[in-house]
N, C-alpha and C positions, 0 to 999 in steps of 0.2 A: 477574624473569621468572616468569610463571605456568607451572607444570608442567601439561601437558595430557595426557590419556590418548589413545591412538590413536583411540578412538571420538569423543572431543571434536574432535580434529583433523579427522577425516573430516567431521563435522557442519559445522565452521567452513568448511572448504574447499568443501564442497558448497553451503553457503549463499552463499558468494561467487560460485560458478558460477551458481547460480539468480538471484542478484542481477543479474548481467550480462544474463541472458536476459530479465529484467523491466525492463531499462533503468536499473538501479541500479549505481553504481560498485562494483566488486569489493571494494575495501578497506572501503568503508562497510558492505557486507553482512557481511564477515568480522568487522569490529569489533562490529557489532550482535550477531552470533552469539556472539562471545567474551564480551561483556558479559551476554548472555542466559544463557549457561551458567555464568558466574562466580558463585560463592557469596559474594562480597564485592565491595565497590567497587574499581575499578582506576583508577590514575592514567595519564596519557597516556604517560609514559615506559615504564611496564610494558606497555602495549598495543603500543608500538613494538617493544620487545624480544621480546615473545611472538610477534608476527606478522611480525617482521623487516621493518617498514615505516618509511619516513622520517617524521620528526616532523611535517613540514609536511603530509604526506598524512593523518596521524592527526588533526592539528588541524582541517583542513578537513572531514574525515569526521565528526568529533565535532560540529562546528557544524551540519552538515547533518542528522545524526541527531537533534540537539536541536531543530532547526526542525520536524522531523516529530513531535516529542514522543515518540520511541521510547526516548530515554535522557534522563537528567537528571544534573545536577551534585549531588554530595554532598560532605561533608567528613568527614575522619577525625581523631580527637583526636590532637594533637601532630604533625600533618602539614599544612603550609600549602598544599600542592598541591590542585588540584581533582581529585576522584575521580568516577568515572562509574558509574552503574548503569542497567540496561535495565529497561523495563517487563516484568513477568513474566507478566502475564495474556494468554494467547494470543488471547482474544476482543477484548481492548482493543487489542492489537497489530494484529489484523486490521482493526478499526474505524478505527484511526489511519491505517493504510496506505491503506485504501479511501477514506477521506475526503480524505487528502492527494492521492491520484491523481485523485479526482473534481475537486477544486479546481484542480489543476495541468493536467489533461488534458481531462476531460469538459466542465467548465464553459466554458472558452474555445472548445471545439469547438461546443457548443450555441449560444454567442453568434454564431459565424460562420454556423452553419446557419440560425439565425433571421434573420440579416441577409440571407443568400442567398435565403431564402423571400420576404422583403419585396421584394428587388430583382428576383427572378424574375417577380413579378407585372407588372413594368414592362418586362422585357427581351424585346423582340420578336424578338431573334435566338436566344433560347433555345428549343429544340424542346420541344414539349409533353411528349413521353415523358421527356425529361431532367428537366423540372420535376417530373413525377410521381415519378421515382426520388429526386430530392432531397427531396421532401415525405415519401416513405416512410422515408428515413433519419432525417429530423427527427422524425417521429412515433414511430419505433422508439426513438430516443435519449430522447425525452421520456417515453415509457412506461417505459423502463428506469430513468430517474431518479425517476419517480414511485414505482415499486416500491421503489427504494433508499430514498427518503424515508420510505416506510411501514415499513421494517424497521430502519433504522439505529439507532433509539433503543430497540428492544426489548431486554429483558434477555437475557443469554446463555442462561439456562435456557429461555426461550421460543423463541429461535432454534434451540437444539439440538433441542427437541421438534419444531419445524416442519421442520427439515432431515431428521429421522428419518422424518417422515411423508410426505416427498416423493412416493414411489411410490404410497402410499395416496391422497394428494390427487389425483394424476393419474387414478387409477382412479375415484375418487369423482366427479370432474368429468366424466370421460368424454372421448371424442374430440370435438374441435370444430375443424374446419378453416375455419370461417366467419370472415370479417373482422368486427370490431366497429366 
């Protein structure tokens, strides 16, 4: 069992709570937090004992975290068990989570919105005002994803500078309530 400080426990428990609010399984989020804070690779049994979680739950959570590429398997000399380590770079973690959520949530939504836009053109029962609102949502989502595509591959140092400039950029661009 890994000994954890009260602060580490607080972090892990809160990460689990936040995970549930973001639609992520609490145990997955807690395991991710534990591995993120760990200063060495941990094996599944150690994760089970530390978090007091069933082995099957840990196994499923580890598979899911690996599918998100947030953790990876590693091996320790003289130990045949798989050990796990978490990605340590917060910018990479943010990018992986964002890309995963886009792929699993936004992309399917855009597909349906685009299909609805095509079908709306032929749907005589659909009111014009409803069609306009549907088109506005599609245009918003496409603009959002276009912005995401422009930023997703920027190096973290560039993103940090851009984020720090947020207020300055808004003042530089000035108010503009006009539609483009």
